[in-house]
C-alpha positions in Angstrom: 110.7 114.5 89.0 107.7 112.2 89.0 106.4 110.3 92.0 104.6 107.0 92.4 102.1 106.4 95.2 103.4 103.6 97.2 100.6 102.9 99.8 97.7 104.4 101.5 97.0 103.3 105.0 94.0 104.0 107.1 94.7 104.2 110.8 92.1 104.4 113.5 93.8 105.2 117.0 92.0 104.2 120.0 92.4 103.6 123.7 91.3 101.3 126.5 91.7 102.5 130.0 91.3 100.3 133.2 91.4 101.7 136.8 93.8 100.0 139.2 92.1 98.5 142.3 88.7 98.7 140.9 87.7 95.3 139.2 85.5 95.4 136.2 85.9 99.3 135.6 87.0 99.7 132.0 86.6 102.7 129.7 86.8 102.1 125.9 87.5 105.5 124.1 87.1 104.9 120.4 88.8 107.2 118.0 86.5 110.1 116.8 87.9 109.7 113.2 90.4 107.6 111.4 93.0 109.3 109.4 94.7 108.4 106.3 98.5 108.6 105.7 100.2 108.6 102.4 103.5 107.0 101.7 105.4 108.0 98.6 108.5 106.7 97.0 110.1 108.7 94.1 111.1 107.2 90.9 114.6 107.8 89.7 117.3 106.7 87.4 120.4 105.1 89.0 123.3 107.4 88.3 121.5 110.4 87.6 122.9 112.4 90.5 122.0 115.9 89.2 118.6 114.6 88.3 118.5 116.2 84.9 117.0 113.0 83.2 120.1 111.4 81.7 123.2 109.6 82.9 126.4 111.3 81.7 129.7 112.7 82.8 127.9 115.6 84.4 126.6 113.3 87.1 130.0 111.9 88.2 131.4 115.7 88.4 128.3 116.5 90.4 128.9 113.5 92.7 132.7 114.5 93.2 131.8 118.1 93.9 129.3 117.3 96.3 131.5 114.9 98.2 134.7 117.0 98.3 134.0 120.7 97.4 130.8 121.4 99.3 128.7 121.4 96.2 124.9 121.3 96.2 123.5 117.9 97.3 121.3 115.9 94.9 117.5 116.2 95.3 117.5 112.4 94.8 120.5 111.0 96.7 119.7 107.4 95.9 120.1 107.9 92.3 123.8 108.9 93.1 124.4 105.4 94.7 125.6 104.1 91.3 127.2 101.0 92.4 124.1 100.3 94.7 126.2 99.6 98.0 123.8 101.8 100.0 126.1 104.8 100.3 127.0 107.7 98.0 130.8 107.9 98.0 134.0 108.1 95.7 133.4 104.7 94.3 129.9 105.9 92.8 131.6 108.4 90.8 134.5 106.1 89.6 131.8 103.5 88.8 130.0 106.1 86.8 133.1 107.1 84.9 133.9 103.3 84.3 130.5 102.7 83.1 130.5 105.7 80.8 134.1 105.3 79.4 135.5 102.2 80.1 132.6 99.7 79.2 132.1 99.1 82.9 129.0 97.5 84.3 125.6 99.0 84.0 124.3 100.7 87.2 122.0 98.4 89.3 118.1 98.5 88.7 116.3 100.5 87.7 119.3 101.6 85.7 120.2 104.7 83.8 117.6 104.2 81.2 114.3 103.6 83.0 112.9 105.4 85.9 112.0 103.1 88.7 111.4 102.9 92.6 114.1 101.9 95.1 
């Protein structure tokens, strides 16, 4: 699964100490070095619960097996939120099946055909 770099932030921690009871006594301690922290979001296809690159019946089955039979969790749980209600539950598997076999609504962005970020 590919990943997209979301942001790079440079943070420089520092401290200022003041002594109680001694007016005017302050000590500034600058940080010796800044540090960089990387934040990444992983691209995904909504509905691709088993992360095989396509949305098909195996994704709905994987969702049901995970929910009810102790199956393996997805490496990208957000992809299993097919109906985009911020939870992966029975309704997502049903939504997937309706989309695939009953001309139901297409999963929300990024959808089943394009990779995108949450």
